[in-house]
ZAMARGU-4260 file (C-alpha; in steps of 0.2 Angstrom, whole numbers, plus 5000, padded with zeros to 4 digits):
<rodrens>
0) 5573/5446/5457 | 5582/5463/5460 | 5579/5461/5479 | 5566/5475/5480 | 5552/5472/5493
5) 5535/5481/5492 | 5526/5483/5509 | 5508/5489/5509 | 5497/5496/5523 | 5480/5504/5523
10) 5464/5508/5532 | 5447/5512/5527 | 5442/5519/5544 | 5427/5508/5545 | 5423/5490/5551
15) 5412/5476/5544 | 5410/5466/5529 | 5410/5481/5516 | 5425/5488/5524 | 5435/5472/5523
20) 5430/5470/5505 | 5436/5487/5500 | 5452/5484/5510 | 5455/5467/5502 | 5451/5474/5485
25) 5463/5489/5487 | 5477/5478/5494 | 5476/5465/5479 | 5475/5479/5466 | 5490/5488/5473
30) 5500/5472/5475 | 5496/5466/5457 | 5501/5483/5450 | 5517/5484/5460 | 5521/5466/5454
35) 5519/5472/5436 | 5532/5485/5439 | 5521/5500/5441 | 5528/5513/5452 | 5519/5515/5469
40) 5513/5533/5465 | 5506/5527/5449 | 5498/5512/5457 | 5490/5523/5470 | 5483/5534/5457
45) 5476/5520/5447 | 5467/5513/5463 | 5460/5531/5466 | 5453/5531/5448 | 5445/5514/5451
50) 5437/5520/5467 | 5431/5536/5459 | 5424/5526/5444 | 5415/5514/5456 | 5407/5530/5464
55) 5411/5523/5481 | 5407/5534/5496 | 5421/5526/5506 | 5439/5531/5506 | 5455/5522/5509
60) 5471/5528/5516 | 5486/5519/5510 | 5505/5518/5512 | 5518/5509/5501 | 5536/5506/5506
65) 5547/5501/5492 | 5563/5494/5500 | 5579/5492/5491 | 5595/5484/5498 | 5610/5496/5497
70) 5627/5496/5504 | 5626/5496/5523 | 5607/5495/5524 | 5591/5498/5515 | 5584/5513/5505
75) 5565/5516/5507 | 5554/5526/5496 | 5538/5529/5505 | 5522/5534/5495 | 5507/5539/5505
80) 5488/5543/5502 | 5483/5551/5518 | 5491/5536/5528 | 5500/5540/5545 | 5519/5542/5541
85) 5530/5528/5547 | 5542/5529/5561 | 5560/5525/5560 | 5568/5516/5575 | 5586/5520/5574
90) 5598/5506/5581 | 5609/5520/5589 | 5598/5535/5593 | 5580/5539/5597 | 5565/5534/5585
95) 5560/5548/5573 | 5544/5551/5563 | 5544/5549/5545 | 5535/5560/5532 | 5518/5556/5526
100) 5506/5566/5515 | 5494/5565/5502 | 5475/5563/5503 | 5465/5547/5506 | 5461/5538/5490
105) 5443/5540/5483 | 5442/5558/5489 | 5449/5568/5475 | 5447/5566/5456 | 5465/5566/5455
110) 5475/5557/5468 | 5487/5567/5479 | 5502/5556/5484 | 5515/5561/5497 | 5533/5555/5493
115) 5548/5554/5504 | 5564/5543/5506 | 5573/5537/5521 | 5588/5526/5523 | 5589/5512/5536
120) 5606/5508/5542 | 5611/5491/5550 | 5599/5487/5564 | 5587/5501/5560 | 5568/5497/5559
125) 5554/5505/5548 | 5537/5504/5557 | 5521/5506/5547 | 5504/5506/5556 | 5486/5511/5555
130) 5479/5525/5565 | 5471/5513/5578 | 5489/5513/5586 | 5492/5531/5587 | 5474/5537/5590
135) 5471/5526/5605 | 5465/5538/5619 | 5467/5537/5638 | 5454/5543/5651 | 5460/5561/5649
140) 5458/5561/5630 | 5476/5561/5627 | 5482/5551/5612 | 5494/5536/5612 | 5505/5545/5599
145) 5506/5561/5609 | 5510/5553/5626 | 5517/5535/5625 | 5522/5531/5607 | 5540/5536/5608
150) 5544/5531/5626 | 5536/5514/5622 | 5547/5512/5606 | 5562/5516/5617 | 5558/5502/5629
155) 5555/5490/5614 | 5571/5495/5606 | 5580/5478/5607 | 5565/5467/5604 | 5564/5454/5590
160) 5552/5461/5576 | 5538/5449/5581 | 5539/5454/5599 | 5540/5472/5594 | 5525/5472/5584
165) 5515/5462/5597 | 5520/5472/5612 | 5518/5489/5603 | 5500/5484/5598 | 5497/5478/5616
170) 5503/5494/5624 | 5492/5505/5612 | 5477/5494/5616 | 5480/5494/5635 | 5483/5513/5634
175) 5466/5517/5627 | 5449/5517/5635 | 5439/5521/5620 | 5436/5504/5612 | 5452/5503/5601
180) 5451/5504/5583 | 5458/5490/5573 | 5477/5490/5574 | 5489/5484/5561 | 5508/5486/5563
185) 5521/5481/5550 | 5540/5481/5554 | 5555/5480/5543 | 5572/5479/5550 | 5589/5481/5540
190) 5600/5467/5545 | 5614/5472/5557 | 5631/5464/5561 | 5629/5446/5565 | 5612/5444/5557
195) 5610/5429/5546
</rodrens>
């Protein structure tokens, strides 16, 4: 009701039924806690405690963007447990890396949560993604993040969000020769002048 949006992304670094079950449980747990008004950092800590109680040998990286409308754009509070930091695509200027931090959930008895804030002006885009995007490697072993991520983002600057997500994912998959990891990309754009 207050216009706040919670966006979640995570990865357990594995594939298969057990990985899908853990990821699904983690997503639903975080979503339920956030809908109850629990802060992202506290929700991540509670999920960590649950994973530790279950004595799971798996771990989960997670990122939560709490997005609030403010005058002239959006305010984003980023909470991370070992998840790759988001990238901010500025409407006027180059894309810039956000800050991440924290330790994957299920590893430590007490969760370590990285916290940061960013402001999105009109037309700016927040990109959240899994490491399957950034760690795709070419024949020489170079990662997409190191060689092609920011040039690709520059070439996609004016694309609609659905095309941006699709084309960025396709670029990372096409870059890699190592059998790409699962890729998830989530994009949030602050309305610009003339947007409905």
